[in-house]
N, C-alpha and C positions, 0 to 999 in steps of 0.2 A: 709681135709677140702676144699682144692682148687679144686680138680677134681670133687667133688660132690656138692660143694657150700652149705655146711652144717655147723652147729655149731660144736664147739670143742667137746662137749659131744656126739653128734651123730657120729662124726669121731672116737671117742674112742670106741664106740659101734661097728662100722664097723671093726676096728682093732681087737677087741675082737672076732668078728664073724670069721674073716679070720684066726686068730690064732687057734681058736677052730676047724675050718674046716680042716686045715692042721696039726692039733695036734702039734702045736708049743708051746714052753714055753711062759708063760705070759710075755710080754714085750711091751713097748710103741710104737713099730713100726712094720711094715711088709716090706718085700723086695718088690721091684718093680715087680719082677718076680711073686711072690705070688699074689700081688694085681691084676696084669694084667690077670693071669690065673683065679682067682676067679671071676672077672667081665667080662672075655672074651674080653679084650681090647687089642689093638695093642700097644706094648711098645713105639713105635715111636710116636703115637698119645698122649700118656700120657706125655711123655717127652716134646713134643711140647707145650702141655697145661701148664705144669709147667714152662717151659722157658718163655712163653708168660706172665705168671703171674709175674715172676721175673723181666722181662723187664718193666712191667707196674708199679711196685712198686718202 
């Protein structure tokens, strides 16, 4: 939700898509590694985004 600025329902869809892509079991989360690979993002950038959100709240 934080990195894409989307609703919870949309975020769940994203998780479902990633799990299906990597043929992972159905679960309510994905690893940071899978997330970054799927969206071709740099892990450090995602961590920085998450840390900034934590500091802001």
